[in-house]
C-alpha positions as CSV (number, residue, x, y, z in Angstrom):
1,M,26.2,-1.7,10.7
2,H,22.4,-1.9,10.6
3,L,20.5,-4.9,9.1
4,L,17.2,-3.8,7.5
5,I,15.0,-6.8,6.7
6,D,11.7,-7.1,4.9
7,I,9.7,-10.4,4.8
8,G,7.4,-9.7,1.9
9,S,4.6,-11.8,0.6
10,T,6.8,-12.8,-2.4
11,Y,10.4,-11.9,-1.6
12,T,12.5,-11.6,1.6
13,K,15.0,-8.8,1.3
14,L,18.0,-7.8,3.5
15,V,19.9,-4.5,3.2
16,C,23.0,-3.9,5.2
17,V,24.0,-0.2,5.7
18,N,26.6,1.7,7.6
19,T,25.9,4.5,10.1
20,S,25.9,7.1,7.3
21,G,23.2,5.3,5.3
22,D,25.5,3.8,2.6
23,I,24.5,0.4,1.3
24,I,27.1,-2.2,2.1
25,A,25.2,-5.3,0.9
26,A,21.8,-6.1,-0.5
27,A,20.1,-9.4,-1.2
28,R,16.7,-11.0,-1.9
29,S,15.2,-14.5,-2.1
30,P,11.7,-15.9,-2.3
31,T,9.8,-15.8,1.0
32,T,9.3,-19.3,2.4
33,V,6.0,-18.5,4.2
34,E,4.6,-21.9,3.5
35,T,7.3,-23.7,5.5
36,D,9.4,-21.3,7.7
37,V,10.3,-17.7,6.8
38,N,13.7,-18.3,8.4
39,E,14.7,-20.4,5.4
40,G,14.3,-17.4,3.1
41,L,15.9,-15.1,5.6
42,K,19.0,-17.4,5.9
43,A,19.4,-17.3,2.1
44,V,19.5,-13.5,2.0
45,R,21.7,-13.3,5.1
46,D,24.2,-15.7,3.6
47,E,24.3,-13.7,0.3
48,A,24.6,-10.4,2.2
49,E,27.5,-11.8,4.3
50,R,29.2,-12.9,1.1
51,Q,28.9,-9.3,-0.3
52,A,30.0,-7.6,2.9
53,G,32.8,-10.0,3.6
54,Q,31.9,-10.5,7.2
55,S,29.4,-12.1,9.5
56,L,26.1,-10.2,10.1
57,H,24.2,-10.2,13.4
58,Y,20.8,-9.1,14.5
59,E,22.0,-6.8,17.4
60,K,21.2,-3.8,15.1
61,A,18.4,-5.1,13.0
62,S,14.9,-3.7,12.0
63,L,12.2,-5.7,10.4
64,S,9.1,-5.1,8.2
65,S,6.8,-7.7,6.9
66,S,3.8,-8.3,4.7
67,A,4.1,-12.1,4.9
68,A,1.0,-14.1,4.1
69,G,-0.4,-11.1,2.2
70,G,-0.2,-8.7,5.1
71,L,-3.2,-7.6,7.1
72,K,-6.6,-8.1,5.4
73,M,-9.4,-5.8,6.5
74,V,-13.0,-5.1,6.0
75,V,-14.4,-1.7,6.8
76,V,-18.0,-1.2,8.0
77,G,-19.4,2.3,8.6
78,L,-22.4,4.5,8.3
79,V,-22.3,7.0,5.4
80,P,-19.9,6.0,2.5
81,V,-18.5,9.5,1.9
82,F,-17.9,10.1,5.6
83,T,-17.3,7.4,8.2
84,V,-16.7,4.6,5.7
85,E,-14.1,6.7,3.9
86,A,-12.5,7.8,7.1
87,A,-12.2,4.2,8.3
88,R,-10.8,3.1,5.0
89,R,-8.1,5.8,5.2
90,A,-7.2,4.7,8.8
91,A,-6.8,1.1,7.5
92,L,-4.7,2.0,4.5
93,G,-2.5,4.3,6.5
94,A,-1.8,1.5,8.9
95,G,-0.5,-0.8,6.1
96,A,-3.6,-2.9,5.7
97,K,-5.2,-4.2,2.5
98,V,-8.9,-3.3,2.5
99,L,-10.9,-6.2,0.9
100,A,-14.3,-4.5,1.0
101,T,-16.2,-1.6,2.5
102,Y,-19.9,-1.6,3.7
103,S,-22.2,1.2,4.7
104,Y,-25.5,1.7,6.6
105,E,-27.1,-1.4,8.1
106,L,-25.6,-4.7,7.0
107,T,-27.9,-7.1,5.2
108,N,-27.7,-10.8,5.7
109,R,-26.2,-11.2,2.2
110,E,-23.5,-8.6,3.1
111,A,-22.7,-10.4,6.4
112,C,-22.3,-13.7,4.5
113,E,-19.9,-11.9,2.1
114,I,-17.8,-10.7,5.0
115,E,-17.8,-14.2,6.5
116,T,-16.6,-15.6,3.1
117,L,-13.9,-13.0,2.8
118,A,-12.5,-14.1,6.2
119,P,-10.7,-10.9,7.0
120,D,-8.0,-10.7,9.8
121,I,-9.8,-7.6,11.2
122,V,-13.1,-5.8,10.8
123,L,-13.0,-2.0,11.5
124,L,-16.5,-1.2,12.8
125,A,-17.3,2.5,12.7
126,G,-20.3,4.8,12.5
127,G,-21.9,7.9,14.0
128,T,-20.3,11.0,15.3
129,D,-20.1,11.3,19.1
130,G,-23.7,11.8,20.2
131,G,-25.0,11.0,16.8
132,D,-26.5,7.9,15.3
133,Q,-26.3,4.8,17.5
134,R,-28.7,2.4,15.7
135,V,-26.5,1.5,12.7
136,L,-23.4,0.7,14.8
137,L,-25.3,-1.5,17.2
138,H,-27.2,-3.3,14.4
139,N,-24.0,-4.1,12.6
140,A,-22.4,-5.3,15.9
141,V,-25.2,-7.8,16.3
142,V,-25.0,-9.0,12.7
143,L,-21.2,-9.4,12.8
144,A,-21.2,-11.1,16.1
145,G,-23.2,-14.0,14.6
146,K,-21.3,-14.3,11.3
147,L,-17.6,-13.6,11.7
148,P,-15.2,-16.6,11.9
149,E,-13.7,-17.5,15.2
150,G,-10.6,-15.5,16.1
151,T,-11.5,-12.6,13.8
152,A,-10.4,-9.2,15.3
153,V,-13.0,-6.5,15.5
154,L,-11.9,-2.9,16.1
155,V,-14.7,-0.6,17.2
156,G,-14.1,3.0,16.4
157,G,-17.5,4.7,16.3
158,N,-19.9,6.8,18.3
159,K,-18.5,6.8,21.9
160,V,-22.0,6.9,23.3
161,C,-22.7,3.3,22.2
162,T,-19.2,1.8,22.1
163,A,-19.7,0.0,25.4
164,K,-23.0,-1.6,24.2
165,A,-21.3,-2.7,20.9
166,L,-18.4,-4.2,22.8
167,E,-20.8,-6.1,25.1
168,V,-22.7,-7.5,22.1
169,L,-19.6,-8.6,20.3
170,R,-18.1,-10.2,23.4
171,R,-21.3,-11.9,24.5
172,K,-22.6,-13.2,21.2
173,G,-19.4,-13.4,19.1
174,R,-17.8,-16.7,18.4
175,A,-14.6,-16.2,20.2
176,L,-13.9,-12.9,18.5
177,K,-10.9,-10.7,19.5
178,V,-12.5,-7.4,20.3
179,Y,-10.7,-4.1,20.5
180,V,-11.7,-0.5,21.0
181,T,-10.3,2.8,19.7
182,E,-11.4,6.4,19.6
183,N,-14.1,7.5,17.2
184,I,-12.5,8.0,13.8
185,M,-14.9,10.9,13.1
186,P,-16.1,12.4,16.4
187,E,-17.6,15.4,14.5
188,L,-18.8,15.8,11.0
189,N,-15.8,16.4,8.6
190,R,-13.2,16.1,11.5
191,L,-11.0,13.1,11.1
192,N,-9.4,11.3,14.1
193,I,-7.8,8.3,12.4
194,E,-4.3,8.1,14.1
195,P,-5.6,6.2,17.2
196,A,-7.2,3.7,14.9
197,R,-4.0,3.4,12.9
198,E,-2.0,2.6,16.0
199,A,-4.6,0.0,17.1
200,I,-4.5,-1.7,13.7
201,R,-0.7,-1.8,13.8
202,S,-0.8,-3.4,17.2
203,I,-3.2,-6.0,15.9
204,F,-0.9,-6.6,12.9
205,L,2.0,-7.4,15.3
206,E,-0.1,-9.9,17.1
207,R,-1.1,-11.6,13.9
208,I,2.2,-11.5,12.0
209,V,4.1,-13.3,14.7
210,K,1.9,-16.3,14.0
211,S,3.5,-16.8,10.6
212,K,5.8,-19.8,10.6
213,G,9.2,-18.6,12.0
214,V,8.4,-14.9,12.5
215,A,8.2,-15.3,16.3
216,E,11.7,-16.7,16.3
217,I,13.0,-13.7,14.3
218,T,11.2,-11.3,16.6
219,R,13.0,-12.8,19.6
220,A,16.3,-12.2,17.9
221,L,15.6,-8.5,17.3
222,P,17.0,-5.9,19.7
223,R,14.8,-5.3,22.8
224,G,11.9,-3.0,22.1
225,K,12.1,-3.4,18.3
226,M,8.7,-3.8,16.6
227,I,7.8,-5.3,13.3
228,M,6.6,-2.6,10.9
229,P,4.1,-3.4,8.1
230,T,6.0,-3.2,4.8
231,P,3.6,-0.6,3.3
232,V,4.1,1.7,6.3
233,A,7.9,1.4,5.8
234,V,7.6,2.5,2.2
235,M,5.2,5.3,3.1
236,R,7.6,6.6,5.8
237,A,10.4,6.6,3.2
238,A,8.3,8.6,0.8
239,E,7.5,11.1,3.5
240,L,11.2,11.4,4.4
241,L,12.2,12.1,0.8
242,A,9.5,14.8,0.5
243,K,10.3,16.6,3.8
244,G,14.0,16.0,4.2
245,A,15.9,15.5,7.5
246,G,18.0,17.8,9.6
247,D,19.6,20.5,7.4
248,Q,19.0,18.4,4.3
249,A,16.1,19.8,2.2
250,G,13.4,17.5,0.9
251,L,12.6,16.9,-2.7
252,G,9.1,18.4,-2.8
253,N,5.9,16.6,-3.6
254,V,6.6,12.9,-4.0
255,V,4.6,10.0,-5.5
256,V,5.7,6.4,-5.1
257,I,4.1,3.6,-7.2
258,D,4.8,0.2,-5.8
259,V,3.9,-2.5,-8.3
260,G,3.7,-5.8,-6.6
261,G,2.6,-9.4,-7.3
262,A,-0.5,-9.1,-5.1
263,T,-1.4,-5.4,-5.1
264,T,-0.2,-2.1,-6.6
265,D,0.1,0.6,-4.0
266,V,0.4,4.4,-4.5
267,H,1.9,6.7,-1.8
268,S,1.7,10.5,-2.2
269,V,3.2,13.2,-0.1
270,G,2.3,16.8,-0.7
271,E,-0.3,19.5,-0.2
272,P,-3.6,18.0,-1.3
273,V,-5.5,21.1,-2.4
274,P,-4.0,24.3,-4.0
275,A,-4.8,27.5,-2.2
276,G,-8.0,29.1,-3.2
277,R,-9.6,26.1,-4.9
278,L,-13.0,24.9,-3.9
279,F,-13.0,21.4,-2.4
280,R,-15.7,18.8,-1.8
281,G,-15.6,15.8,0.5
282,L,-13.5,14.7,3.5
283,P,-10.2,16.6,4.0
284,E,-7.4,15.0,2.0
285,L,-4.2,13.9,3.7
286,F,-0.7,15.3,3.3
287,V,0.5,11.7,3.3
288,K,-1.9,9.3,1.5
289,R,-1.8,5.6,0.6
290,T,-4.1,3.6,-1.6
291,V,-4.0,-0.1,-2.4
292,E,-5.4,-1.7,-5.5
293,G,-6.0,-5.3,-4.8
294,D,-7.1,-6.1,-8.4
295,L,-3.8,-4.8,-10.0
296,G,-1.1,-7.2,-8.7
297,I,0.9,-8.4,-11.7
298,R,0.9,-12.0,-10.4
299,C,-2.3,-12.6,-8.4
300,N,-4.3,-10.5,-10.9
301,A,-2.4,-11.2,-14.0
302,M,-5.4,-12.5,-15.8
303,T,-7.4,-9.4,-14.9
304,L,-4.7,-7.2,-16.4
305,A,-4.4,-9.4,-19.5
306,T,-8.2,-9.1,-20.1
307,F,-8.0,-5.3,-19.8
308,I,-5.1,-5.2,-22.2
309,S,-6.5,-7.7,-24.7
310,E,-9.8,-5.8,-25.0
311,G,-7.9,-3.3,-27.2
312,R,-8.1,-0.3,-24.8
313,L,-4.4,0.5,-25.1
314,Q,-4.9,2.4,-28.4
315,D,-7.2,4.7,-26.5
316,R,-5.2,5.0,-23.3
317,F,-1.6,5.6,-24.7
318,P,-0.6,8.1,-27.4
319,K,1.5,5.6,-29.5
320,P,1.7,2.2,-27.9
321,S,5.1,0.6,-28.4
322,F,4.2,-2.7,-26.8
323,R,3.8,-5.7,-29.1
324,D,0.6,-7.2,-27.8
325,S,-0.4,-10.7,-28.8
326,S,-3.6,-11.4,-26.8
327,E,-3.2,-15.2,-26.8
328,E,0.5,-15.0,-25.9
329,L,-0.3,-12.5,-23.1
330,E,-3.1,-14.6,-21.7
331,R,-1.0,-17.8,-21.7
332,Y,1.8,-15.9,-19.8
333,A,-0.6,-14.3,-17.4
334,G,-2.2,-17.7,-16.6
335,F,1.2,-19.2,-15.9
336,V,2.5,-16.4,-13.6
337,S,-0.8,-16.3,-11.7
338,R,0.0,-19.9,-10.7
339,Q,3.8,-19.3,-10.2
340,K,3.7,-16.1,-8.2
341,D,7.4,-15.9,-7.6
342,Y,8.3,-16.4,-11.2
343,I,10.9,-14.0,-12.7
344,P,10.9,-13.7,-16.5
345,K,13.6,-15.6,-18.3
346,S,13.4,-14.2,-21.8
347,S,13.3,-10.7,-23.3
348,R,9.7,-11.4,-24.5
349,E,8.6,-12.4,-21.0
350,R,10.2,-9.3,-19.6
351,E,8.3,-7.2,-22.2
352,L,5.0,-8.8,-21.1
353,D,5.8,-8.1,-17.5
354,V,6.6,-4.5,-18.4
355,L,3.3,-4.2,-20.2
356,M,1.3,-5.5,-17.2
357,G,3.4,-3.4,-14.8
358,T,2.8,-0.2,-16.8
359,V,-1.0,-0.8,-17.0
360,A,-1.2,-1.7,-13.3
361,G,0.8,1.4,-12.3
362,A,-1.2,3.7,-14.6
363,L,-4.6,2.5,-13.4
364,A,-3.5,2.7,-9.7
365,L,-2.2,6.2,-10.1
366,E,-5.5,7.2,-11.9
367,R,-7.5,5.9,-8.9
368,H,-5.3,7.5,-6.3
369,A,-5.5,11.0,-7.9
370,G,-8.3,13.4,-7.4
371,R,-10.3,15.1,-10.1
372,L,-12.0,18.4,-11.1
373,E,-15.7,18.6,-11.6
374,E,-17.9,21.5,-12.8
375,V,-20.7,22.3,-10.4
376,P,-23.6,24.6,-11.3
377,T,-24.1,27.5,-9.0
378,A,-26.1,30.7,-9.1
379,Q,-23.1,32.4,-10.6
380,G,-22.6,29.7,-13.2
381,L,-20.4,26.6,-13.5
382,V,-17.6,26.5,-10.8
383,E,-14.7,24.0,-10.8
384,V,-14.6,21.9,-7.6
385,Q,-11.9,19.5,-6.6
386,I,-12.7,16.0,-5.3
387,G,-9.8,14.0,-4.0
388,K,-6.1,14.8,-3.9
389,D,-4.3,17.1,-6.4
390,L,-1.1,15.4,-7.7
391,S,-0.5,17.8,-10.6
392,Q,2.4,19.5,-8.8
393,T,4.3,16.3,-8.1
394,T,8.0,16.9,-8.5
395,L,9.2,13.3,-8.3
396,L,7.6,10.1,-9.4
397,I,9.3,7.0,-8.1
398,G,8.7,3.4,-9.2
399,T,9.5,0.5,-6.8
400,G,8.8,-3.3,-7.0
401,G,10.5,-6.2,-8.6
402,V,9.4,-5.4,-12.2
403,F,11.4,-2.2,-12.1
404,N,14.5,-4.2,-11.3
405,Y,14.4,-7.4,-13.3
406,S,12.8,-6.0,-16.5
407,G,15.7,-3.7,-17.4
408,L,13.2,-1.1,-18.6
409,P,12.1,0.9,-15.5
410,G,11.9,4.0,-17.6
411,K,9.5,2.5,-20.1
412,I,7.2,1.6,-17.2
413,L,7.3,5.1,-15.6
414,S,7.1,7.0,-18.9
415,G,4.1,4.8,-19.8
416,V,2.4,5.4,-16.5
417,L,2.9,9.2,-17.0
418,Q,1.6,9.2,-20.5
419,F,-1.5,7.1,-19.8
420,R,-4.7,8.8,-21.1
421,G,-7.5,8.5,-18.6
422,D,-10.1,10.9,-17.5
423,P,-8.9,14.4,-18.6
424,Q,-10.2,15.9,-15.4
425,T,-8.0,13.7,-13.3
426,L,-5.3,15.6,-11.3
427,R,-2.4,13.3,-12.2
428,P,1.3,14.3,-12.0
429,A,2.0,16.8,-14.9
430,D,5.8,16.8,-15.4
431,P,7.7,15.1,-12.6
432,E,11.2,13.8,-12.6
433,L,11.3,10.0,-12.9
434,R,13.3,7.8,-10.6
435,Y,13.2,4.1,-9.6
436,D,14.2,2.2,-6.5
437,A,17.3,0.5,-8.0
438,P,18.3,-1.6,-5.0
439,Y,14.7,-2.4,-4.2
440,A,15.4,-0.9,-0.7
441,L,13.0,2.0,0.0
442,F,11.5,-0.1,2.8
443,A,14.9,0.0,4.4
444,A,14.9,3.8,4.5
445,G,11.5,3.7,6.2
446,L,12.9,1.3,8.8
447,M,16.2,3.2,9.2
448,R,14.1,6.4,10.0
449,E,13.3,4.9,13.4
450,V,17.1,4.8,14.1
451,D,18.6,7.9,12.5
452,E,16.5,10.2,10.2
453,Q,19.5,11.8,8.5
454,A,21.1,8.4,7.7
455,A,17.7,7.2,6.5
456,F,17.4,10.2,4.2
457,R,20.8,9.5,2.7
458,L,19.8,5.8,2.3
459,A,16.6,6.9,0.5
460,L,18.5,9.1,-1.8
461,N,20.9,6.3,-2.5
462,C,18.0,4.1,-3.6
463,L,16.9,6.5,-6.4
464,A,18.3,6.0,-9.8
465,A,17.5,7.6,-13.2
466,P,15.7,4.9,-15.2
467,S,16.8,3.6,-18.5
468,G,14.4,3.0,-21.3
469,I,12.5,6.3,-21.0
470,E,10.5,7.0,-24.1
471,T,9.9,10.6,-25.0
472,D,8.4,10.2,-28.5
473,G,4.9,9.6,-27.1
474,G,5.3,5.9,-26.8
475,A,4.2,4.0,-23.6
């Protein structure tokens, strides 16, 4: 049997599967990151052993983690639409949470902002190979004098001046950890983000083992096993569902909405641009992830409550079926923002969590999707796509605690789907709805490293038709 473990920022989860990918046991418990993560891990292991009826050992274990909020990053580049966006994609694809992005020459105010943000890592990019050098070197000088001690800086810009930038950061920096990777955009409109992703994941491993107790768990893993960032595990599961494994066909274009306490993530897998359509901007990715750091239903509950209480639901949903009391919602949001591991106790609390989860998921999907714009040309107005087309999505999947404990995963997903935003947004049109019933999609991503076909079976076993789907136009 394989043990698939996730030490999340809120919950620690353990899934035990057999060699075919069938779930034998599954358990979760609050992550004890403030003391020792082994305490939470012991709790889930004890519960899984009770379910399995036998002792469980780490000889065949895989681990993912986003403990302590995962890897927090700041991106600094040259032009927003080119190198900054390329660097942001590299960071998100590696499982990081991007706190902020900056372009052109950093000002002193911006440098102070970065210092206050105290990121784990700064990705410093800028300039195609042989192109602009001035901005990258300027920003290296500014960052060297401002970043907190121990901050990791990954340089992935113009190769002509990389050595100079490294020298500045190492000579003037206050004990910074400096790394180098290939230029993320060596030529205009040509992305080269995979080397940066691998470098970010390596830095993640160095950082995550410093969490209390993680080093001990790492030593217990089989030789050569690496910790995977939780978002990467979920993204790999989404990709597997879309593509299939061996002689098992995939499910087509897949979108996964992961509503969490700290962030709401969206993963999409599918062709980004229909054949023959005009496109503007950087090439979109077949596998794409976005992170919305202002849409967590615990850390950002007050932000969501404010959005909801301003009365926008009548405009955004065809026939809102949520009972919305602004004062009640704000009181609840204030409470859960302080008690981030709180699970609703009453049906009304669950309804309020469903409301916040629906709005968080809908806004995150809106931001992830591309849009159509009419551009004037000599031949008249022409439709041009910007961003990724999700309209042909065949399967929309919800994952996260709110889908499990609310009892109304279908209400959340149907609400997300019926959300009325920008009519030009290329949102999913008519996908099937499923949710991650055992809260174990991360496990399929981990299992993929061991056996792809068993991992595909596990991913399929995670998907359940949601109850509570509303088809009368309600949210």
